C-alpha positions in Angstrom: 0.0 0.0 0.0 1.5 3.3 -1.0 1.8 6.5 1.0 -1.0 8.4 -0.9 -3.4 5.6 -0.1 -2.6 5.8 3.6 -3.1 9.6 3.5 -6.5 9.0 1.9 -7.4 6.6 4.6 -6.4 9.0 7.3 -8.4 11.7 5.6 -11.4 9.4 5.4 -11.3 8.6 9.1 -10.9 12.3 9.9 -14.0 13.3 7.8 -16.2 10.5 9.1 -17.8 9.4 12.3 -15.7 6.2 12.2 -13.6 5.9 15.5 -11.3 3.2 14.2 -10.3 1.7 10.8 -8.3 -1.5 10.7 -7.3 -2.6 7.2 -5.0 -5.4 5.9 -4.0 -5.5 2.3 -1.2 -7.5 0.7 0.4 -8.3 4.0 0.3 -4.7 5.2 -1.9 -3.8 8.2 -3.0 -0.3 8.8 -4.9 0.7 11.9 -6.2 4.3 12.3 -7.7 5.4 15.6 -9.5 8.7 16.2 -9.6 9.9 19.8 -12.9 11.5 20.8 -12.7 15.0 22.3 -14.9 16.0 25.2 -15.7 19.4 23.7 -14.7 20.0 20.1 -15.4 23.7 20.2 -12.9 24.2 23.1 -10.1 22.3 21.4 -7.8 23.9 18.9 -7.9 22.4 15.4 -5.3 19.7 15.4 -4.9 16.0 14.4 -6.1 13.5 17.0 -5.6 10.5 14.7 -3.0 7.8 15.2 -2.0 5.7 12.3 -0.3 2.4 12.9 1.0 0.5 9.8 2.3 -3.0 10.3 4.6 -4.3 7.6 8.2 -5.3 7.3 9.3 -2.1 5.8 6.5 0.4 6.3 5.8 2.5 9.4 4.1 5.9 8.9 2.3 8.5 11.0 0.5 11.2 9.2 -1.5 14.3 10.1 -4.7 14.6 8.0 -5.8 17.5 5.9 -8.7 19.7 7.2 -12.0 17.8 7.0 -15.3 18.8 5.5 -17.7 18.1 8.4 -20.7 17.5 6.1 -19.3 14.5 4.2 -20.8 11.1 5.1 -18.8 7.9 5.0 -20.8 4.8 4.2 -19.4 1.8 6.1 -19.8 -1.8 5.2 -22.5 -3.3 7.5 -20.9 -6.7 7.4 -18.0 -8.7 6.1 -18.2 -10.0 2.6 -17.4 -9.3 -1.1 -18.1 -5.7 -2.4 -19.7 -5.3 -5.8 -20.4 -2.0 -7.5 -22.8 -3.5 -10.1 -25.9 -5.7 -9.8 -24.4 -8.2 -12.3 -21.0 -8.7 -13.9 -21.9 -7.3 -17.3 -23.9 -4.3 -15.9 -22.5 -0.8 -15.2 -21.8 0.3 -11.6 -24.9 1.3 -9.6 -23.2 4.7 -8.8 -20.2 6.6 -10.1 -18.1 9.4 -8.5 -20.0 12.6 -9.1 -23.4 10.9 -9.3 -26.3 12.5 -7.3 -28.0 9.9 -5.1 -31.2 9.8 -3.1 -31.9 8.3 0.3 -32.9 4.7 -0.1 -31.1 4.3 -3.5 -29.1 1.1 -4.0 -25.4 2.0 -4.2 -23.7 -1.4 -4.0 -24.1 -5.1 -3.2 -22.3 -7.2 -0.6 -22.1 -10.9 -1.0 -22.0 -12.7 2.4 -22.4 -16.5 2.7 -23.6 -16.8 -0.9 -26.3 -14.2 -0.2 -26.4 -10.9 -2.0 -27.4 -7.9 0.1 -28.3 -4.6 -1.4 -26.8 -1.6 0.4 -28.8 1.6 0.1 -27.8 5.2 0.8 -29.2 6.5 4.1 -29.2 10.2 2.9 -29.2 12.1 -0.3 -25.9 13.5 -1.6 -23.2 13.3 -4.3 -20.8 10.4 -4.5 -17.3 11.9 -3.8 -15.3 8.7 -3.7 -15.7 4.9 -4.0 -13.3 3.6 -1.3 -13.4 -0.2 -2.1 -12.5 -2.1 -5.2 -15.1 -4.1 -7.1 -14.8 -7.8 -6.1 -12.7 -7.0 -3.0 -13.2 -8.7 0.3 -14.3 -6.1 2.8 -14.6 -6.0 6.6 -17.6 -4.9 8.6 -17.2 -1.2 9.3 -14.8 -0.7 6.3 -15.5 2.6 4.5 -17.1 2.0 1.1 -18.2 5.4 -0.1 -17.7 9.1 0.8 -20.9 11.1 0.1 -21.0 14.9 0.1 -24.0 17.1 0.6 -26.1 18.1 -2.4 -25.2 21.6 -3.5 -28.0 24.1 -3.6 -26.9 25.6 -6.9 
């Protein structure tokens, strides 16, 4: 996993309500923890994330970029295989830049040979797809980053 991917993960955790992200890919384990503050308005803006990367040659700690508080991160509700489309020959259910509605199907997770539709909980615009099609995902892993719908 490269440095830019780790920075994206730190940014993802910073922007979301996720308290912890633990990801293993190609023998590299990354664990990002976000400490909860008691009163966010009384604390100066600074990073409270810890990044721990476990790999033979990779150890990195990074401060994230400022976060957009309105972005929503859609986590995986369960462990399984992530699919962007309803069938192999069909286009993805959503693309980056697409406007989505609450209740709209945005991906499918296969768990124990059962296909589960995952729907958006709120309307918005897809800012990022954070998992690869056909990739094994863990419960709680970030799948999408959704931004607010602009009023323009």
